[in-house]
N, C-alpha and C positions, 0 to 999 in steps of 0.2 A: 127143665125148659132153662132155669135160672143159671145151671151149670156149666149149660151149652152158652150162651151168652157169655160168662165169662171166660170161659176158654176161647170163644172167639174175638172176644176184646183181647186179650192174651197177645192170639195169634197178630190180630194187627199190630199191635205194641211193639211185636220182634219185628214184623215186617219194616214197620218205621225205623226201627233202631237199625235192623241192617242197612237198608237203604240210606240213613242218615251216614253210616260209617262205610259204606263203598265211597259214597260221594268224598266224605274227608279223606279217604285216600287217594281218589282221583284228582281232587285238587290238591293235594301234597306232592303229588307229581309233579316234577321240574316240565315245564314245556320243551318238546322237542328244540335242542339246539340248532341254531340257525348255521347254515351252512355258508362260509364266508366264499369258498371255490364255486359252489354254485352259482351264488349271487354274482361274481366277477362273470360267470358265463352270460348269467341273464343280463349285466350289466350292457355285454358288449352292444346289444341294440343301440341302449341310450348313449352309448359313447359316439356313436354317428353325432350327435349332437352337444353333449355334455363332454367338451375335453377343456383343456389349460390353454388352446391356442386362441389368441386375441381374436381370430373372425368367426370362432366356433359360433353354431346356431342357437345353442343354449348356454346358459352360466356355468361356470365351475362349479362342481360339485365338493371341491376340498371343502373341508370344514363347514360342509350344512348344516351339520348337524348342530343345534343352539343358537343359530342363525335367523334374524328376523326374515321372513319371505321379502322378497323384492328388494334386497338391500344391499346387493353388490354394486359399488360404484362403475365397475367394469364393463357393466352389460346393461342396455336397453329394455327393461321390464314392461309387461303389458300395465295398463292402469290396474286392472283387475289383480294382479298379483302384488303390485304396489301396496293396493290399498287392504291386503290380505289379512292384516292385523295379527298376526300368530309368528310365533317360532317354530323352525323346523325340529320335532323331535320323534320318537320314533312313532307317537300315535299320528302325528299329522302327516309324515311321511307315508304311511300305510293308508291313511285314508285318501291321500294322492295318487300313489301307485295305485290304488283300485280303481280310483276314478278321477281323473284332474278335473274334470270340469264340473263335477258334485262338489269338489273340497274348493274351488276357484273358478267361481261361475266367470266366463269370459276370460280365460290366461290365455294365451295362444299356443300354447304348445300342443301338437297334432301327433295326440298319442291318448289311446281310449284307455287305457288303464291294463294292469296284470289281473287277469283273472284266477290265478292261485294265487290265495293268503303266502302260503311257502316261498314262494318265488318273491314275494313282495317282502319278507321277514328276510329271505339271504339276500336279497338287493341292498335292505339297509343295514344289514351287519356288514356288506362288503363297501357300502358308502361311509360307515363308521371308522373304515381304516384308511380313508383317503384324510392324508393329513398335508 
């Protein structure tokens, strides 16, 4: 009976090592690259409000990555956005694009969010090209 227990322990160790190895391989794989062209297509719905025109409904997103939220002088932001207290980076954009009201409660943007995380990643990649 003792040898059966040793064999089972050895099998458990092999399974644990195998699972750890698979996890390491999976984590080492690069994430699927964002598709800038697809992001540009998805962004077309955003472009109805976010443009460089002076009378645009939303602020220009040119150079938004790295900028403090609610900080453009040429746009009148909601109080919520001006008090948001963060800089736009990939993480904050991803959260905002997924659920704008959850990220900045009380903001005025009439957008419920992007359901597909891949769409958000692609839009972020496209926004990053706007200089």
